[in-house]
ZAMARGU-4260 file (C-alpha; in steps of 0.2 Angstrom, whole numbers, plus 5000, padded with zeros to 4 digits):
<rodrens>
0) 4981/4949/4959 | 4966/4942/4970 | 4972/4924/4967 | 4989/4928/4972 | 4983/4936/4988
5) 4972/4921/4991 | 4987/4910/4989 | 4997/4920/5001 | 4983/4919/5014 | 4982/4900/5012
10) 5001/4898/5014 | 5000/4909/5029 | 4986/4898/5037 | 4995/4882/5033 | 5011/4889/5041
15) 5002/4895/5057 | 4991/4880/5059 | 4996/4868/5073 | 5007/4854/5066 | 4993/4841/5064
20) 4997/4825/5054 | 4993/4826/5036 | 4976/4816/5034 | 4984/4805/5021 | 4997/4799/5034
25) 4983/4794/5046 | 4976/4779/5036 | 4993/4770/5035 | 4996/4772/5054 | 4978/4765/5057
30) 4981/4751/5045 | 4996/4745/5056 | 4982/4738/5068 | 4980/4724/5056 | 4998/4719/5057
35) 5001/4723/5076 | 5010/4709/5085 | 4999/4706/5101 | 4994/4719/5114 | 5011/4727/5113
40) 5010/4730/5095 | 4993/4738/5097 | 5000/4750/5111 | 5014/4755/5098 | 5000/4760/5085
45) 4991/4769/5099 | 5006/4779/5103 | 5009/4783/5085 | 4991/4790/5083 | 4992/4800/5099
50) 5009/4808/5093 | 5000/4815/5078 | 4990/4826/5089 | 4976/4825/5077 | 4958/4825/5084
55) 4952/4815/5069 | 4961/4799/5076 | 4949/4800/5091 | 4935/4790/5081 | 4947/4775/5078
60) 4953/4775/5096 | 4935/4776/5103 | 4930/4762/5092 | 4945/4752/5097 | 4941/4754/5116
65) 4923/4749/5112 | 4929/4733/5103 | 4922/4739/5086 | 4938/4741/5077 | 4941/4727/5064
70) 4952/4724/5049 | 4948/4715/5033 | 4958/4698/5032 | 4960/4700/5013 | 4970/4716/5012
75) 4971/4722/5030 | 4960/4738/5028 | 4954/4744/5045 | 4935/4749/5048 | 4924/4753/5062
80) 4911/4739/5061 | 4895/4742/5071 | 4876/4738/5069 | 4880/4729/5052 | 4888/4745/5045
85) 4906/4748/5040 | 4913/4766/5044 | 4929/4774/5039 | 4939/4775/5055 | 4944/4793/5051
90) 4928/4802/5044 | 4915/4789/5051 | 4907/4790/5033 | 4898/4774/5028 | 4909/4762/5017
95) 4901/4748/5007 | 4912/4733/5010 | 4899/4721/5014 | 4898/4716/5033 | 4886/4702/5031
100) 4900/4689/5031 | 4908/4691/5049 | 4923/4679/5043 | 4929/4693/5032 | 4934/4704/5047
105) 4945/4701/5062 | 4943/4711/5078 | 4958/4721/5085 | 4959/4714/5102 | 4961/4725/5118
110) 4962/4723/5136 | 4959/4735/5151 | 4977/4742/5151 | 4975/4746/5133 | 4958/4755/5136
115) 4967/4765/5150 | 4980/4770/5137 | 4967/4774/5125 | 4958/4785/5138 | 4975/4794/5141
120) 4978/4796/5122 | 4960/4804/5120 | 4963/4816/5134 | 4980/4821/5126 | 4971/4824/5109
125) 4959/4836/5118 | 4972/4844/5128 | 4982/4848/5112 | 4966/4855/5103 | 4969/4872/5094
130) 4953/4878/5102 | 4957/4887/5119 | 4939/4884/5125 | 4940/4866/5121 | 4957/4864/5130
135) 4949/4873/5145 | 4934/4862/5145 | 4945/4847/5144 | 4956/4853/5159 | 4940/4856/5169
140) 4933/4839/5165 | 4949/4831/5171 | 4949/4841/5187 | 4932/4836/5191 | 4934/4818/5187
145) 4952/4817/5194 | 4957/4806/5179 | 4974/4798/5184 | 4976/4791/5166 | 4977/4809/5159
150) 4993/4813/5170 | 5006/4809/5156 | 4996/4819/5143 | 4994/4834/5155 | 5013/4834/5158
155) 5016/4836/5139 | 5002/4848/5137 | 5009/4859/5151 | 5026/4860/5143 | 5019/4865/5126
160) 5005/4877/5132 | 5008/4895/5129 | 4991/4903/5135 | 4994/4906/5154 | 4975/4904/5158
165) 4975/4887/5150 | 4991/4882/5158 | 4985/4886/5175 | 4969/4875/5171 | 4981/4861/5166
170) 4991/4863/5182 | 4975/4862/5192 | 4970/4846/5182 | 4987/4838/5185 | 4985/4841/5204
175) 4968/4833/5204 | 4974/4818/5193 | 4989/4816/5205 | 4977/4814/5220 | 4969/4799/5211
180) 4986/4792/5205 | 4997/4779/5213 | 5011/4792/5217 | 5018/4794/5235 | 5010/4804/5248
185) 5023/4818/5247 | 5017/4822/5229 | 4999/4820/5234 | 5001/4833/5248 | 5009/4845/5236
190) 4994/4842/5225 | 4982/4845/5239 | 4990/4862/5243 | 4989/4867/5225 | 4970/4863/5224
195) 4967/4871/5240 | 4975/4887/5234 | 4960/4889/5222 | 4949/4891/5237 | 4932/4888/5228
200) 4918/4876/5230 | 4925/4864/5217 | 4941/4862/5226 | 4932/4859/5242 | 4921/4846/5234
205) 4936/4837/5226 | 4946/4837/5243 | 4931/4831/5253 | 4929/4816/5240 | 4947/4811/5244
210) 4947/4814/5262 | 4938/4798/5266 | 4949/4788/5255 | 4965/4794/5263 | 4974/4790/5279
215) 4989/4796/5289 | 4998/4812/5285 | 4989/4814/5268 | 4972/4813/5277 | 4977/4826/5290
220) 4984/4838/5276 | 4967/4836/5267 | 4957/4840/5283 | 4968/4855/5286 | 4965/4862/5269
225) 4947/4859/5269 | 4945/4869/5285 | 4955/4883/5278 | 4944/4883/5262 | 4928/4882/5272
230) 4933/4897/5283 | 4938/4907/5267 | 4921/4903/5259 | 4912/4908/5274 | 4920/4925/5273
235) 4916/4926/5254 | 4898/4921/5258 | 4896/4936/5270 | 4904/4947/5257 | 4892/4941/5244
240) 4877/4944/5256 | 4884/4962/5259 | 4885/4965/5240 | 4867/4958/5238 | 4862/4970/5252
245) 4871/4985/5244 | 4862/4980/5227 | 4845/4979/5236 | 4849/4995/5245 | 4853/5004/5229
250) 4836/4999/5222 | 4828/5005/5238 | 4837/5021/5237 | 4831/5025/5219 | 4813/5021/5224
255) 4814/5031/5240 | 4825/5046/5236 | 4811/5055/5227 | 4799/5052/5241 | 4811/5058/5254
260) 4811/5076/5247 | 4792/5077/5244 | 4788/5069/5261 | 4801/5080/5269 | 4797/5097/5262
265) 4778/5095/5260 | 4773/5082/5273 | 4762/5074/5260 | 4760/5055/5261 | 4760/5051/5243
270) 4753/5034/5240 | 4755/5036/5221 | 4774/5037/5222 | 4775/5019/5217 | 4765/5023/5201
275) 4778/5036/5196 | 4791/5023/5197 | 4779/5012/5186 | 4777/5026/5173 | 4796/5027/5171
280) 4797/5009/5168 | 4783/5009/5155 | 4792/5024/5147 | 4807/5013/5145 | 4797/4999/5138
285) 4789/5011/5125 | 4806/5018/5120 | 4813/5001/5117 | 4798/4995/5107 | 4799/5011/5096
290) 4818/5008/5094 | 4816/4990/5089 | 4803/4995/5076 | 4812/5010/5068 | 4831/5009/5073
295) 4837/4993/5080 | 4855/4998/5079 | 4851/5011/5093 | 4845/4998/5106 | 4861/5000/5116
300) 4857/5018/5119 | 4839/5015/5123 | 4841/5018/5142 | 4850/5034/5139 | 4836/5040/5128
305) 4823/5034/5141 | 4830/5043/5156 | 4825/5061/5151 | 4809/5055/5144 | 4804/5045/5160
310) 4809/5060/5171 | 4798/5072/5160 | 4783/5060/5160 | 4783/5056/5179 | 4788/5074/5183
315) 4774/5081/5173 | 4761/5069/5180 | 4768/5074/5198 | 4766/5092/5194 | 4748/5090/5188
320) 4744/5080/5204 | 4751/5094/5215 | 4743/5108/5206 | 4726/5100/5203 | 4724/5090/5219
325) 4737/5090/5233 | 4738/5109/5235 | 4720/5109/5241 | 4724/5096/5255 | 4739/5103/5264
330) 4738/5101/5282 | 4726/5086/5280 | 4738/5071/5279 | 4724/5058/5280 | 4714/5065/5266
335) 4730/5067/5256 | 4734/5049/5259 | 4717/5044/5252 | 4717/5056/5238 | 4734/5050/5232
340) 4729/5032/5234 | 4714/5035/5222 | 4726/5043/5210 | 4737/5027/5211 | 4722/5016/5206
345) 4718/5028/5192 | 4736/5027/5185 | 4736/5008/5187 | 4720/5006/5177 | 4726/5019/5164
350) 4742/5009/5161 | 4732/4992/5160 | 4720/5000/5147 | 4735/5006/5136 | 4748/4992/5138
355) 4737/4978/5144 | 4737/4969/5161 | 4751/4956/5157 | 4770/4959/5162 | 4781/4967/5149
360) 4799/4963/5147 | 4812/4977/5145 | 4828/4971/5137 | 4845/4973/5144 | 4858/4982/5132
365) 4874/4972/5130 | 4884/4982/5142 | 4871/4978/5156 | 4871/4959/5152 | 4881/4945/5160
370) 4891/4944/5175 | 4909/4943/5181 | 4919/4935/5195 | 4928/4945/5209 | 4937/4932/5219
375) 4922/4921/5225 | 4910/4935/5222 | 4898/4934/5207 | 4893/4952/5202 | 4880/4955/5188
380) 4883/4970/5177 | 4865/4976/5178 | 4865/4977/5197 | 4882/4985/5197 | 4876/4998/5184
385) 4861/5001/5195 | 4872/5004/5210 | 4882/5017/5200 | 4867/5025/5194 | 4859/5026/5211
390) 4875/5035/5217 | 4875/5047/5203 | 4857/5051/5206 | 4860/5054/5224 | 4875/5065/5220
395) 4865/5075/5208 | 4851/5078/5220 | 4863/5082/5234 | 4871/5095/5223 | 4854/5103/5218
400) 4848/5104/5236 | 4865/5111/5243 | 4872/5121/5229 | 4858/5129/5220 | 4845/5143/5224
405) 4831/5131/5221 | 4839/5120/5234 | 4841/5134/5246 | 4823/5138/5245 | 4818/5120/5247
410) 4828/5119/5263 | 4821/5135/5270 | 4803/5129/5267 | 4808/5112/5275 | 4814/5120/5291
415) 4802/5134/5293 | 4788/5136/5280 | 4780/5152/5288 | 4797/5161/5290 | 4802/5156/5272
420) 4785/5163/5266 | 4788/5179/5276 | 4806/5181/5268 | 4798/5181/5250 | 4800/5163/5245
425) 4785/5157/5235 | 4781/5142/5245 | 4768/5136/5233 | 4780/5136/5219 | 4793/5127/5229
430) 4780/5114/5233 | 4775/5111/5215 | 4793/5110/5209 | 4798/5099/5223 | 4784/5087/5220
435) 4788/5087/5201 | 4806/5084/5205 | 4803/5070/5217 | 4791/5062/5204 | 4803/5064/5190
440) 4817/5055/5201 | 4804/5041/5204 | 4802/5040/5185 | 4821/5038/5182 | 4821/5025/5196
445) 4808/5015/5185 | 4821/5015/5171 | 4833/5006/5182 | 4821/4995/5190 | 4815/4989/5173
450) 4832/4981/5171 | 4830/4969/5185 | 4812/4962/5182 | 4797/4963/5172 | 4786/4978/5170
455) 4768/4977/5176 | 4755/4989/5182 | 4758/4984/5200 | 4777/4987/5199 | 4776/5002/5211
460) 4766/4993/5224 | 4782/4982/5227 | 4792/4997/5232 | 4780/5009/5240 | 4780/5001/5258
465) 4799/4999/5258 | 4801/5017/5252 | 4792/5024/5267 | 4802/5013/5278 | 4818/5019/5271
470) 4812/5038/5273 | 4805/5036/5291 | 4820/5026/5297 | 4833/5037/5289 | 4825/5054/5294
475) 4812/5063/5285 | 4819/5075/5272 | 4837/5070/5274 | 4846/5063/5259 | 4860/5056/5270
480) 4848/5047/5281 | 4839/5040/5265 | 4856/5033/5259 | 4861/5026/5275 | 4843/5019/5278
485) 4842/5011/5261 | 4859/5002/5262 | 4856/4997/5280 | 4839/4989/5277 | 4845/4981/5261
490) 4860/4973/5270 | 4849/4968/5285 | 4836/4960/5274 | 4849/4949/5264 | 4857/4943/5280
495) 4840/4938/5288 | 4833/4930/5272 | 4843/4914/5273 | 4837/4911/5291 | 4819/4918/5292
500) 4814/4919/5273 | 4810/4934/5263 | 4792/4937/5270 | 4797/4934/5289 | 4813/4944/5286
505) 4803/4959/5281 | 4791/4957/5296 | 4806/4957/5308 | 4813/4973/5299 | 4796/4981/5301
510) 4795/4977/5319 | 4813/4983/5322 | 4809/5000/5314 | 4793/5002/5324 | 4803/5000/5340
515) 4817/5011/5333 | 4805/5025/5329 | 4798/5024/5347 | 4815/5030/5353 | 4820/5041/5339
520) 4803/5048/5331 | 4813/5058/5318 | 4824/5044/5312 | 4843/5042/5311 | 4846/5059/5305
525) 4833/5072/5311 | 4832/5089/5303 | 4838/5103/5314 | 4830/5120/5314 | 4822/5133/5324
530) 4804/5127/5320 | 4805/5111/5311 | 4788/5106/5307 | 4783/5088/5311
</rodrens>
């Protein structure tokens, strides 16, 4: 029964396989080179080989073009003779026929027109390949090189092609080849419009190459299409910068949103906030190392597992900081700054002692790897998921603050601490839980940030200054201000970088924020209340 099923499978494969020539028929066709009458006879044999659609004939055709195809005078057997070796023209396996006597073999003569015919035949063989990827690569190569000799093969391939993506690539390649051909200007102008419809940099490069070689109406048509493409690409470039800015803004939002609520509610300048981000990133690294060692099949779930653990680790460290140190320093902001800076150094050294001073790489799950194209935008999956995650964190925190009793207590303490205490709210408990919540959010921000760079003990230092800028610019303690501030600074930075560089761009942004704060000391969205504490 098993043999019968195998036989049926073999028959099905034979039926569904493209109709390439039987290998046994290729040998006799190639042997016709020995009896071909002049150059026309050679061209007839080339046409027969190309008609088989079999990639195996490429060996013989390439050898013919290079002048290495010869036939034995005694029996007309054809071989590829090179470097003193005789090779089978189909398989390129070495054949022992004795090449020491050059008189035994005669070269199949070719000329430039035949070489062009061979080039077209080889293009046709690749275009008819059963592999979709190979056909796409062939079309891409013809488009880039504008190979006019492939026009005939492209026409045939377009008629027979069933895959729409490949067919579209063939049509692009045909338009490119048409530009390099001897066809009239009307056909070339049609080809120019087809190429320009792509609107990408490859199309711009190709048309620019032909602009200098053209004249009259064709040159004007190419110049007009180039102007349109450049205008379109400028718009897409701005859109790409906006996306990069939004991507950077989502990273800044994750890093700053925890600081926004701790700084806003408690007035604590927490210089160890970046280390909470770092602890979340190292928690992710530890989780992935454990999964790799014990259950590699769960690696795709590593980030989902790391999220709650990172929140707990950073939140617990934040709670211990608040209860053991910060609560004794309320009302003394400079001393709080120095104390938390000291804690940040302790945390950094602790991590160095445990994990070492070198960078640690955190892997990307499959669903966060790679990129995709949206028009002329290139969007990486990890950045897109970080943006989605940042919005989810923002929405969750917004719900907690505005729709829960804890959030009501937090807002009351933010607006008027003394009145909140007089109304029975345990302000010390609110401070502790708020600090733990902000630290926990910084921890899950570390999970996200570990996906766009290496993890090191200095990871938090890269984001602490930007986090304070976002909070101050948006408005202390205001979530909407943090969101707007993060996205605004991200987009502004990305538009400044091409002109001023990354470092000078940040300096310009810092100066602009200082000037802005002179006019609006409480930021974009100032908290309102009867006795808002500064």
